[in-house]
C-alpha positions in Angstrom: 127.8 94.1 73.1 127.7 91.3 74.6 125.5 88.6 73.1 123.9 86.0 75.9 121.4 83.3 73.2 118.3 83.4 73.3 117.7 81.0 77.0 119.6 84.3 78.2 116.8 86.2 76.8 114.7 84.0 78.1 115.6 83.5 81.7 116.8 87.8 81.8 113.0 87.4 80.7 111.1 85.3 83.8 113.0 87.5 85.9 111.3 90.6 84.7 108.6 89.5 84.7 108.5 87.8 88.2 110.0 91.6 89.6 107.9 93.8 87.8 104.6 90.7 89.4 105.7 90.7 92.4 106.3 94.6 92.5 102.0 94.5 91.5 101.1 92.9 94.0 102.9 94.1 96.5 101.1 97.3 95.9 98.0 95.8 95.7 97.8 94.1 99.1 99.2 97.9 100.3 96.4 99.2 99.4 93.9 97.0 100.8 95.6 96.6 103.8 96.4 100.5 104.6 93.3 102.1 103.0 90.9 101.0 106.4 93.7 102.3 109.0 93.9 105.8 106.3 89.8 104.9 106.1 88.4 104.4 110.2 90.2 107.9 111.5 88.9 110.0 108.6 84.9 108.8 109.6 85.8 109.2 113.3 86.6 113.0 112.5 83.6 113.1 110.2 80.9 112.5 112.9 83.0 114.2 115.1 82.3 117.8 113.1 78.9 116.5 112.8 78.7 116.5 116.7 
């Protein structure tokens, strides 16, 4: 097993932290911007059903 020392461990942990922060960020943005695309047509269908 190779050992890259303390600096390598810190560097890898910073990379993984940035990766997971980016995943969380993109999931928040997708939920924020894609939800209305599904909600608005659903309300149109509900309005037509009531009429």
